[in-house]
N, C-alpha and C positions, 0 to 999 in steps of 0.2 A: 439262544433261549434264557440267560441269563433275565434280560431284560423282559421278556415275552412275559415271563411268569405273572410278576406284579403287575402288572397291566389290571388294570380294574380295583387290585387293591387297596388301602385308602391310600398309602404315601409309600415311597422309594425306602434308598437306603443310600448310605456313607457319610464324614467329615472329619478335620484335623488342623491344625497348626505348621506352623515354622521351624518354632522349636519345639522339643519335644515334651508334651505338658503332659505330668501325670496327675489326674484330678484328685481330689481331696476326698475323704470320705471319711465319717465317724470311726467304721471299724477301724480303721488302720491304725488305728489309737489304741487298741486290745492290747493287754499283755502278752496275749496269749496266741499272735500271730505267727503261723506257724511256717518254716523256713526251710521247709523242702518237699518237695510230693515224691512220690516213689523216685526219693533219690534224687530228684534236680530241682536246683535252687530255685527259691523264688529270689525275690528280690527286698530292699530294707523296710517296705511295706507289709510284705509275707505277702506277696502280690506275683502270679507267674503271667510269662509274657507266651502269649500262640495266635498266629493270624495276624490279620491286618484287619482294618476298615477304618474311613472317613473319620474324623472326632471334633478336631480343631481348628476354629480358622486360623487364618495368616493374620498374623499378625500385623502391626504398625508398622515392623522392623522388615514385615521384610516385602515390605513393596514393591521393590524394581522387582521382584516377581514376578507382578501383575500384566506386561508388557508379555515377558514371554509365553509366559501361559496363555494370555488371551491370543494369542498366535496359533496356539497348538490347536490344529484341528481336526485331526486322526486321534481317537482313544484305543487305550489298548486294550485288552483281553475282558479285562473287569468294567469296562467303562473309563477308567484311570485318564487324567493327563501328566507324560514324567515327561520331568524338565530336571538335568543332571543328576541325578541316581533315587531322584523320589515320585513319591506320586501324590496325584491330587485331583480333587473333583468339584470342575464351575457349578454353583449354585445357584441361582434365579431363589429368592429365598418368598415362601407362604408361608409364614410361623402362625401359629395360633392368635384366633382372632377373642379367646373369651381373657388377655390380658397383654397387657406390655411383655413383651419380651426380649428379653437382651442376652448378648453374651456375657462370655467371663469378666470382660472389662469395666461391665456397665454399660458396653455400645448395645442401642437401642435396633434391633433388628428391622430393617425396613420390609415392607413389602414388593418384593417384585426387583428390589435392591439385590444387585452381583454379584456372591463372596465365593470364596478359594476355597475350600479344607483341607488339610495335608493329611494322608493315611500314612500311620503310625498305629505302633501295638496294641492289641488286646490286652486288657488287663482282663486277669481271671482271681476271684479269692478262693484259699484252698477250703474247701471246706470240711474232706476228709483225706487226711496225706497218706492213710494207708494204704485205702480204695480209688486216689488217685481223684477224687470229686468234687468239680473246680465248678463256680457260678460266677459269668459275665458281674464287672465288678460296674459297669455305667447301665446305662440304656441306649444304646449304638441305634436304635431305629426304630421304627411304628410295626406294629402286627397288621399283617392283613387278615384280617379278623374277618369272618362270613356268620352273623346273627344265625344263619337257618343250620348252620351244623355246628352247636358249638362242643362235642363230646370232641375229646382229645383224639379218636384216632379219625375222625370225621375234620375236624378243624383241618384250615389250609395253613393254618399254622406252623403246622408238625411239617410240611410242602417245607415253606418259607424255608423254616430254621434248617431243613436236610436237602432243599437242593440250589435256593439260593443265595441262601447264608455261609451255606459251608462248602458251593463253588467259588466265593465271590474272595469271605474272607481269609481262606487258607490256600496257601499254594499244594503243589502235587505233591511232595515229601512230608505236608505235615498231616496229614488228613491221615495216615496210616498212625501214628498218633493218639486218636482218635479213639473209644475203642468203638465198637459197635453192638450198643446195650439193648437189652429187653427190659422195657419200660411196661410198668403196671399200671393202668389206671383205671378204678370202675368196674375188676373184675375181667379189663377186655387189654390182653399184652401186645406191643410193637417193638417192632426192631429198629432201632433209631442211633445214627449219633448227636446229635443235639434235642434237646428235648427244655422242655419247662419242670420247676422243679413242685413238687404235690404241695397241698395245704398244711397236710402233717411234715413234710420237711421243713418250712417254713414257721415249726413250731419244735424245730427239735434243739434242743439243746447243743450236744457236744457239735452241731454247725455253726455252733456262733447264736443263737434266734432265742427271745424267749416264749415258755414254753406254753401263752397264755394268749387265746386266737383272738383274742377282741384288745392286748392294750396295744397302744404305739407305742412298735417297738422300732429307735434310730440305726440297729444290725438288719433291718427289712424295709430301711427307706436307701433307694438306689437311686442315683443322678441325672441326667439325660448328658450326650452328646450336644456337643457346638452344632456341629450340623445335624445331631435330632432335631434343636430347636426350630433351625432355618429351613424344614424340611417341614414343620404343621402338628409334633409331636407334644401337647398340651408337658408347660413346667410351671411350676410353683415360683412365683412372683421371688420367693425371697429365699428359696432353695432350689430352684434348679431342678426340684426331686419331681419326681411323677408316679403315675400308677402303672403297672407294670399287670402281666398276666401268668398266674399257677395255670398248673393243667387238670385243676380239678374242679367241677362244679357242683353246683348246690341245686337241690329241687325236683319232680318228680314231674310233673306235667309241665312246667315253664320252668325251662332250665337255664339255670347266669352261672355263667364262667366267674370264678372267685379269682379273681385280683388281690392286689397288694395299693393299696394305699401311697400317697406322698407322706404322708406319715406312718408308716409301718402298719395301721392295721389293716382287718380284713375290710373287704368290698364287693359287691359283684356286677357286670359290667351290664349296666342298661342300656339301650339300645338308644341310639343318636344322640349319647356322650361322649367325651374325650374320646378319642381313640385310644387304646392304652399301649405301652412298649413291651415290647421283646427283652427278656433277660435270657439265655440261653446256656445251658448248665449241660458240662460232659465229663465224662470217665477215659482217662489217660489211658492206652498202654501201659501195660508195666514193659519198660526198656530191658534190651536184650541186652545182658553180662556179655562186655570185651571179652575175646578170645584173643 
């Protein structure tokens, strides 16, 4: 079911590397980084780890793994290749043709080239420690967007996040940590585990964002994973940043989803343009006190 769900959508999911690599982020240098969320510890960069997803390409120092991974023909339930306690995904690269797309080490991603990505922990930025509101730090995959249903309550992205991504990224013992939240947009309420932030959320100062909608806010900028670049998500040449969806729309007759651009400004989606990424947010359940 997981694989069938995204058939016909613009791109699929997955990516990572042999060594644990924490993607750099401008936000990590902020002096007000949270130290915990709902009593759960975050790392030295103020990020919380929950779930896993393909992100970094297998590094040169891990070439010895390639023959072993080449020999694996049967993936696990998530579609990943398992070897020595780690998970990987094999990808035939289809990088975006708009510019020269590179991995973090500067190597150009070759269209049609076969690469392996390691499945690694997903990092979440803490927006509201008291309420347990978290935002995915990086753009891990592209959105399955349908221009015919731009409104959030009907969007295929909702189902992508709450079926494919939820099932793929989180183990059965992790899903209960994510609150089933009621999310309201344009007067319509939906009950979801994962969601996109609204336009107004991205202008909320207490979340760490600039309150000016039109400003190029570096704290709204999000970078793509190496896996996302390999499967075709547009990535700015010098920054590896990309545009991503909010759950808000603009307009009355011609409705267009509002995006955050690769420079941290607001923009709208134009049909035929670069497919934006997904950037899920979640509310954590408050941990049950030990008895």
